[in-house]
ZALUM-541114 format. One record per residue: residue in three letters; residue number from 1; x, y, z of N, C-alpha, C, CB in turn. Coordinates in steps of 0.001 Angstrom, whole numbers, plus 500000, padded with zeros to 6 digits. Last residue first. Glycine has a CB too. Layout:
% ZALUM-541114
<site r="ALA" k="NUM" n_c1="X" n_c2="Y" n_c3="Z" ca_c1="X" ca_c2="Y" ca_c3="Z" c_c1="X" c_c2="Y" c_c3="Z" cb_c1="X" cb_c2="Y" cb_c3="Z"/>
...
END
This chain:
% ZALUM-541114
<site r="ARG" k="72" n_c1="821914" n_c2="547960" n_c3="210070" ca_c1="822483" ca_c2="546733" ca_c3="210662" c_c1="822781" c_c2="545711" c_c3="209611" cb_c1="821541" cb_c2="546138" cb_c3="211693"/>
<site r="GLY" k="71" n_c1="820649" n_c2="550282" n_c3="209229" ca_c1="822073" ca_c2="550097" ca_c3="208925" c_c1="822698" c_c2="548872" c_c3="209526" cb_c1="822826" cb_c2="551264" cb_c3="209376"/>
<site r="SER" k="70" n_c1="818014" n_c2="550824" n_c3="209311" ca_c1="818789" ca_c2="551275" ca_c3="210464" c_c1="820294" c_c2="551041" c_c3="210259" cb_c1="818312" cb_c2="550554" cb_c3="211732"/>
<site r="ARG" k="69" n_c1="817161" n_c2="549609" n_c3="206967" ca_c1="817071" ca_c2="551065" ca_c3="207079" c_c1="817901" c_c2="551597" c_c3="208225" cb_c1="815633" cb_c2="551491" cb_c3="207256"/>
<site r="LYS" k="68" n_c1="817456" n_c2="546924" n_c3="207607" ca_c1="818277" ca_c2="547498" ca_c3="206532" c_c1="818297" c_c2="549023" c_c3="206621" cb_c1="817746" cb_c2="547054" cb_c3="205150"/>
<site r="ARG" k="67" n_c1="815563" n_c2="546702" n_c3="209659" ca_c1="816968" ca_c2="546378" ca_c3="209928" c_c1="817876" c_c2="547006" c_c3="208872" cb_c1="817174" cb_c2="544848" cb_c3="209966"/>
<site r="ARG" k="66" n_c1="813213" n_c2="547352" n_c3="208297" ca_c1="813660" ca_c2="548195" ca_c3="209423" c_c1="815135" c_c2="547969" c_c3="209726" cb_c1="812820" cb_c2="547906" cb_c3="210681"/>
<site r="TYR" k="65" n_c1="813168" n_c2="545222" n_c3="206421" ca_c1="813200" ca_c2="546616" ca_c3="205983" c_c1="813723" c_c2="547533" c_c3="207094" cb_c1="811798" cb_c2="547067" cb_c3="205541"/>
<site r="LEU" k="64" n_c1="812946" n_c2="542989" n_c3="208094" ca_c1="814098" ca_c2="543142" ca_c3="207203" c_c1="814268" c_c2="544592" c_c3="206758" cb_c1="813947" cb_c2="542235" cb_c3="205978"/>
<site r="MET" k="63" n_c1="810438" n_c2="543577" n_c3="209265" ca_c1="811628" ca_c2="543469" ca_c3="210106" c_c1="812898" c_c2="543632" c_c3="209261" cb_c1="811645" cb_c2="542110" cb_c3="210848"/>
<site r="TYR" k="62" n_c1="808831" n_c2="543406" n_c3="207022" ca_c1="808956" ca_c2="544690" ca_c3="207710" c_c1="810186" c_c2="544705" c_c3="208610" cb_c1="807694" cb_c2="544984" cb_c3="208534"/>
<site r="SER" k="61" n_c1="809091" n_c2="540701" n_c3="206447" ca_c1="809576" ca_c2="541686" ca_c3="205480" c_c1="809736" c_c2="543056" c_c3="206127" cb_c1="808621" cb_c2="541779" cb_c3="204285"/>
<site r="TYR" k="60" n_c1="807881" n_c2="539605" n_c3="208742" ca_c1="809283" ca_c2="539319" ca_c3="208440" c_c1="809847" c_c2="540357" c_c3="207472" cb_c1="809429" cb_c2="537905" cb_c3="207849"/>
<site r="LEU" k="59" n_c1="805244" n_c2="540462" n_c3="208426" ca_c1="806028" ca_c2="540933" ca_c3="209571" c_c1="807527" c_c2="540724" c_c3="209341" cb_c1="805587" cb_c2="540209" cb_c3="210852"/>
<site r="VAL" k="58" n_c1="804668" n_c2="539040" n_c3="206070" ca_c1="804512" ca_c2="540501" ca_c3="206115" c_c1="805342" c_c2="541073" c_c3="207257" cb_c1="803017" cb_c2="540896" cb_c3="206282"/>
<site r="PRO" k="57" n_c1="805075" n_c2="536355" n_c3="206804" ca_c1="805947" ca_c2="536991" ca_c3="205801" c_c1="805842" c_c2="538519" c_c3="205789" cb_c1="805609" cb_c2="536458" cb_c3="204423"/>
<site r="PHE" k="56" n_c1="802953" n_c2="536115" n_c3="208841" ca_c1="804364" ca_c2="536001" ca_c3="209163" c_c1="805272" c_c2="536626" c_c3="208096" cb_c1="804721" cb_c2="534549" cb_c3="209349"/>
<site r="LEU" k="55" n_c1="800411" n_c2="536177" n_c3="207641" ca_c1="800900" ca_c2="537352" ca_c3="208363" c_c1="802401" c_c2="537298" c_c3="208655" cb_c1="800144" cb_c2="537501" cb_c3="209657"/>
<site r="VAL" k="54" n_c1="800146" n_c2="533656" n_c3="206424" ca_c1="799954" ca_c2="534880" ca_c3="205634" c_c1="800580" c_c2="536082" c_c3="206330" cb_c1="798457" cb_c2="535136" cb_c3="205390"/>
<site r="ALA" k="53" n_c1="800576" n_c2="531841" n_c3="208435" ca_c1="801383" ca_c2="531731" ca_c3="207214" c_c1="801256" c_c2="532970" c_c3="206338" cb_c1="800972" cb_c2="530496" cb_c3="206419"/>
<site r="VAL" k="52" n_c1="798578" n_c2="532631" n_c3="210230" ca_c1="799984" ca_c2="532781" ca_c3="210603" c_c1="800861" c_c2="532754" c_c3="209358" cb_c1="800412" cb_c2="531669" cb_c3="211587"/>
<site r="LEU" k="51" n_c1="796330" n_c2="531874" n_c3="208723" ca_c1="796523" ca_c2="533274" ca_c3="209117" c_c1="797976" c_c2="533551" c_c3="209509" cb_c1="795591" cb_c2="533629" cb_c3="210283"/>
<site r="VAL" k="50" n_c1="796723" n_c2="529119" n_c3="208591" ca_c1="796750" ca_c2="529913" ca_c3="207357" c_c1="796980" c_c2="531387" c_c3="207688" cb_c1="795428" cb_c2="529738" cb_c3="206562"/>
<site r="LEU" k="49" n_c1="796374" n_c2="528459" n_c3="211286" ca_c1="797652" ca_c2="528182" ca_c3="210611" c_c1="797790" c_c2="529011" c_c3="209344" cb_c1="797774" cb_c2="526687" cb_c3="210274"/>
<site r="PRO" k="48" n_c1="793699" n_c2="529151" n_c3="211748" ca_c1="794773" ca_c2="529905" ca_c3="212414" c_c1="796142" c_c2="529669" c_c3="211772" cb_c1="794833" cb_c2="529528" cb_c3="213888"/>
<site r="LEU" k="47" n_c1="792488" n_c2="527156" n_c3="209905" ca_c1="792349" ca_c2="528608" ca_c3="209731" c_c1="793423" c_c2="529407" c_c3="210468" cb_c1="790985" cb_c2="529051" cb_c3="210207"/>
<site r="LEU" k="46" n_c1="792823" n_c2="524558" n_c3="210861" ca_c1="793634" ca_c2="525026" ca_c3="209742" c_c1="793592" c_c2="526550" c_c3="209587" cb_c1="793166" cb_c2="524367" cb_c3="208459"/>
<site r="CYS" k="45" n_c1="790954" n_c2="524099" n_c3="212770" ca_c1="792357" ca_c2="524122" ca_c3="213190" c_c1="793252" c_c2="524703" c_c3="212100" cb_c1="792828" cb_c2="522713" cb_c3="213554"/>
<site r="MET" k="44" n_c1="788678" n_c2="524082" n_c3="211216" ca_c1="788795" ca_c2="525111" ca_c3="212256" c_c1="790228" c_c2="525209" c_c3="212770" cb_c1="787838" cb_c2="524809" cb_c3="213420"/>
<site r="GLY" k="43" n_c1="789193" n_c2="521838" n_c3="209643" ca_c1="789069" ca_c2="523160" ca_c3="209027" c_c1="789234" c_c2="524280" c_c3="210028" cb_c1="787736" cb_c2="523293" cb_c3="208345"/>
<site r="GLY" k="42" n_c1="789128" n_c2="519826" n_c3="211570" ca_c1="790360" ca_c2="520077" ca_c3="210824" c_c1="790350" c_c2="521444" c_c3="210176" cb_c1="790566" cb_c2="519011" cb_c3="209767"/>
<site r="THR" k="41" n_c1="786438" n_c2="519982" n_c3="212313" ca_c1="787480" ca_c2="520273" ca_c3="213297" c_c1="788796" c_c2="520588" c_c3="212600" cb_c1="787658" cb_c2="519089" cb_c3="214265"/>
<site r="ARG" k="40" n_c1="785216" n_c2="519227" n_c3="209860" ca_c1="784889" ca_c2="520502" ca_c3="210519" c_c1="785982" c_c2="520911" c_c3="211511" cb_c1="783531" cb_c2="520397" cb_c3="211247"/>
<site r="VAL" k="39" n_c1="786363" n_c2="516661" n_c3="209323" ca_c1="786503" ca_c2="517790" ca_c3="208402" c_c1="786257" c_c2="519130" c_c3="209095" cb_c1="785541" cb_c2="517632" cb_c3="207233"/>
<site r="PRO" k="38" n_c1="788161" n_c2="515087" n_c3="212038" ca_c1="786953" ca_c2="515287" ca_c3="211220" c_c1="787072" c_c2="516584" c_c3="210426" cb_c1="785677" cb_c2="515314" cb_c3="212111"/>
<site r="LEU" k="37" n_c1="791727" n_c2="514407" n_c3="211652" ca_c1="790569" ca_c2="514971" ca_c3="212344" c_c1="789329" c_c2="514970" c_c3="211443" cb_c1="790877" cb_c2="516399" cb_c3="212816"/>
<site r="VAL" k="36" n_c1="793519" n_c2="513200" n_c3="209815" ca_c1="793406" ca_c2="512721" ca_c3="211189" c_c1="792107" c_c2="513176" c_c3="211857" cb_c1="794595" cb_c2="513199" cb_c3="212000"/>
<site r="LEU" k="35" n_c1="793376" n_c2="514478" n_c3="207333" ca_c1="793403" ca_c2="513013" ca_c3="207402" c_c1="793082" c_c2="512496" c_c3="208795" cb_c1="794760" cb_c2="512496" cb_c3="206971"/>
<site r="ILE" k="34" n_c1="793465" n_c2="517120" n_c3="208027" ca_c1="792260" ca_c2="516631" ca_c3="207372" c_c1="792211" c_c2="515105" c_c3="207394" cb_c1="792190" cb_c2="517144" cb_c3="205930"/>
<site r="LEU" k="33" n_c1="796049" n_c2="517268" n_c3="209087" ca_c1="794882" ca_c2="517540" ca_c3="209940" c_c1="793611" c_c2="516969" c_c3="209334" cb_c1="794719" cb_c2="519048" cb_c3="210163"/>
<site r="LEU" k="32" n_c1="797613" n_c2="516752" n_c3="206809" ca_c1="797630" ca_c2="515817" ca_c3="207937" c_c1="796415" c_c2="516021" c_c3="208851" cb_c1="798929" cb_c2="515984" cb_c3="208744"/>
<site r="PHE" k="31" n_c1="796971" n_c2="519016" n_c3="205306" ca_c1="796733" ca_c2="517684" ca_c3="204766" c_c1="796677" c_c2="516655" c_c3="205886" cb_c1="797822" cb_c2="517312" cb_c3="203755"/>
<site r="GLY" k="30" n_c1="797922" n_c2="521019" n_c3="207026" ca_c1="796500" ca_c2="520926" ca_c3="206701" c_c1="796130" c_c2="519564" c_c3="206151" cb_c1="796120" cb_c2="521995" cb_c3="205705"/>
<site r="ALA" k="29" n_c1="800662" n_c2="520523" n_c3="206950" ca_c1="799939" ca_c2="520385" ca_c3="208214" c_c1="798439" c_c2="520245" c_c3="207966" cb_c1="800216" cb_c2="521593" cb_c3="209128"/>
<site r="ALA" k="28" n_c1="801131" n_c2="521107" n_c3="204233" ca_c1="801431" ca_c2="519775" ca_c3="204766" c_c1="800675" c_c2="519530" c_c3="206070" cb_c1="802946" cb_c2="519614" cb_c3="204993"/>
<site r="CYS" k="27" n_c1="800352" n_c2="523811" n_c3="204198" ca_c1="799681" ca_c2="522829" ca_c3="203334" c_c1="799910" c_c2="521415" c_c3="203841" cb_c1="800177" cb_c2="522953" cb_c3="201885"/>
<site r="VAL" k="26" n_c1="802167" n_c2="524902" n_c3="206006" ca_c1="800737" ca_c2="524942" ca_c3="206323" c_c1="799972" c_c2="523939" c_c3="205462" cb_c1="800173" cb_c2="526365" cb_c3="206115"/>
<site r="LEU" k="25" n_c1="804565" n_c2="524498" n_c3="204601" ca_c1="804350" ca_c2="523869" ca_c3="205901" c_c1="802879" c_c2="523819" c_c3="206275" cb_c1="805124" cb_c2="524606" cb_c3="206970"/>
<site r="SER" k="24" n_c1="804069" n_c2="526121" n_c3="202368" ca_c1="804305" ca_c2="524686" ca_c3="202195" c_c1="804074" c_c2="523936" c_c3="203503" cb_c1="805734" cb_c2="524432" cb_c3="201685"/>
<site r="MET" k="23" n_c1="803908" n_c2="528647" n_c3="203568" ca_c1="802726" ca_c2="528074" ca_c3="202916" c_c1="802872" c_c2="526570" c_c3="202709" cb_c1="802479" cb_c2="528760" cb_c3="201573"/>
<site r="ALA" k="22" n_c1="806562" n_c2="528902" n_c3="204442" ca_c1="805455" ca_c2="528935" ca_c3="205405" c_c1="804204" c_c2="528310" c_c3="204799" cb_c1="805163" cb_c2="530385" cb_c3="205853"/>
<site r="ARG" k="21" n_c1="807939" n_c2="528865" n_c3="202009" ca_c1="808174" ca_c2="527815" ca_c3="203000" c_c1="807023" c_c2="527746" c_c3="204013" cb_c1="809509" cb_c2="528059" cb_c3="203730"/>
<site r="GLY" k="20" n_c1="806942" n_c2="531221" n_c3="200882" ca_c1="806756" ca_c2="529933" ca_c3="200219" c_c1="806948" c_c2="528769" c_c3="201170" cb_c1="807711" cb_c2="529803" cb_c3="199058"/>
<site r="GLY" k="19" n_c1="807862" n_c2="533139" n_c3="202707" ca_c1="806432" ca_c2="532924" ca_c3="202529" c_c1="806130" c_c2="531596" c_c3="201856" cb_c1="805836" cb_c2="534050" cb_c3="201722"/>
<site r="VAL" k="18" n_c1="810626" n_c2="532974" n_c3="202290" ca_c1="810065" ca_c2="532621" ca_c3="203602" c_c1="808568" c_c2="532332" c_c3="203482" cb_c1="810310" cb_c2="533760" cb_c3="204626"/>
<site r="GLN" k="17" n_c1="810676" n_c2="533858" n_c3="199618" ca_c1="811274" ca_c2="532584" ca_c3="199986" c_c1="810683" c_c2="532096" c_c3="201320" cb_c1="812819" cb_c2="532714" cb_c3="200081"/>
<site r="HIS" k="16" n_c1="809521" n_c2="536354" n_c3="199786" ca_c1="808842" ca_c2="535315" ca_c3="199024" c_c1="809405" c_c2="533927" c_c3="199333" cb_c1="808956" cb_c2="535602" cb_c3="197533"/>
<site r="THR" k="15" n_c1="811447" n_c2="537675" n_c3="201331" ca_c1="810084" ca_c2="537537" ca_c3="201828" c_c1="809354" c_c2="536417" c_c3="201093" cb_c1="809320" cb_c2="538860" cb_c3="201677"/>
<site r="LYS" k="14" n_c1="813658" n_c2="537658" n_c3="199634" ca_c1="813716" ca_c2="536954" ca_c3="200922" c_c1="812314" c_c2="536699" c_c3="201476" cb_c1="814544" cb_c2="537762" cb_c3="201937"/>
<site r="ALA" k="13" n_c1="812654" n_c2="539251" n_c3="197497" ca_c1="813076" ca_c2="537861" ca_c3="197268" c_c1="813100" c_c2="537068" c_c3="198576" cb_c1="814469" cb_c2="537825" cb_c3="196606"/>
<site r="TRP" k="12" n_c1="812152" n_c2="541729" n_c3="198786" ca_c1="811088" ca_c2="541035" ca_c3="198049" c_c1="811432" c_c2="539548" c_c3="197908" cb_c1="810880" cb_c2="541680" cb_c3="196646"/>
<site r="ILE" k="11" n_c1="814682" n_c2="542394" n_c3="199638" ca_c1="813658" ca_c2="542122" ca_c3="200646" c_c1="812501" c_c2="541361" c_c3="200007" cb_c1="813153" cb_c2="543438" cb_c3="201294"/>
<site r="ALA" k="10" n_c1="815811" n_c2="542808" n_c3="197105" ca_c1="816379" ca_c2="541799" ca_c3="198005" c_c1="815369" c_c2="541416" c_c3="199089" cb_c1="817683" cb_c2="542322" cb_c3="198651"/>
<site r="PRO" k="9" n_c1="814343" n_c2="544947" n_c3="195961" ca_c1="814257" ca_c2="543601" ca_c3="195376" c_c1="814812" c_c2="542502" c_c3="196289" cb_c1="814998" cb_c2="543574" cb_c3="194060"/>
<site r="ASP" k="8" n_c1="812546" n_c2="547365" n_c3="197570" ca_c1="813827" ca_c2="546662" ca_c3="197634" c_c1="813702" c_c2="545240" c_c3="197094" cb_c1="814349" cb_c2="546633" cb_c3="199074"/>
<site r="ARG" k="7" n_c1="810001" n_c2="548451" n_c3="197313" ca_c1="811160" ca_c2="549334" ca_c3="197201" c_c1="812478" c_c2="548589" c_c3="197070" cb_c1="811223" cb_c2="550236" cb_c3="198389"/>
<site r="LEU" k="6" n_c1="808220" n_c2="546423" n_c3="197841" ca_c1="808277" ca_c2="546949" ca_c3="196481" c_c1="809495" c_c2="547838" c_c3="196269" cb_c1="807010" cb_c2="547725" cb_c3="196166"/>
<site r="THR" k="5" n_c1="808491" n_c2="546107" n_c3="200544" ca_c1="808981" ca_c2="545037" ca_c3="199667" c_c1="809070" c_c2="545510" c_c3="198226" cb_c1="808072" cb_c2="543807" cb_c3="199757"/>
<site r="TRP" k="4" n_c1="807395" n_c2="548480" n_c3="201505" ca_c1="808808" ca_c2="548218" ca_c3="201749" c_c1="809335" c_c2="547050" c_c3="200917" cb_c1="809031" cb_c2="547940" cb_c3="203218"/>
<site r="PRO" k="3" n_c1="804669" n_c2="548352" n_c3="200716" ca_c1="805545" ca_c2="549398" ca_c3="200185" c_c1="807027" c_c2="549079" c_c3="200375" cb_c1="805225" cb_c2="550719" cb_c3="200847"/>
<site r="THR" k="2" n_c1="803775" n_c2="544981" n_c3="199844" ca_c1="803809" ca_c2="546081" ca_c3="200797" c_c1="804776" c_c2="547130" c_c3="200254" cb_c1="804236" cb_c2="545590" cb_c3="202231"/>
<site r="ARG" k="1" n_c1="801928" n_c2="542524" n_c3="198575" ca_c1="802803" ca_c2="543602" ca_c3="198199" c_c1="802679" c_c2="544731" c_c3="199211" cb_c1="802484" cb_c2="544092" cb_c3="196784"/>
END
């Protein structure tokens, strides 16, 4: 929950849609990594993916907020 997503229900909905897709992709990639790689290596490869999946929706929501605020 960021201040700009709490202010606008449309930004909230779009952010959650994108975040859900990002998390689904990371879960699928993590499942494949764990099947293919040793557990320790797969875990180390999964951490950056999870960080991207968490940070991407925050940046995306801020971009939507700035775009809406500027009138585009």
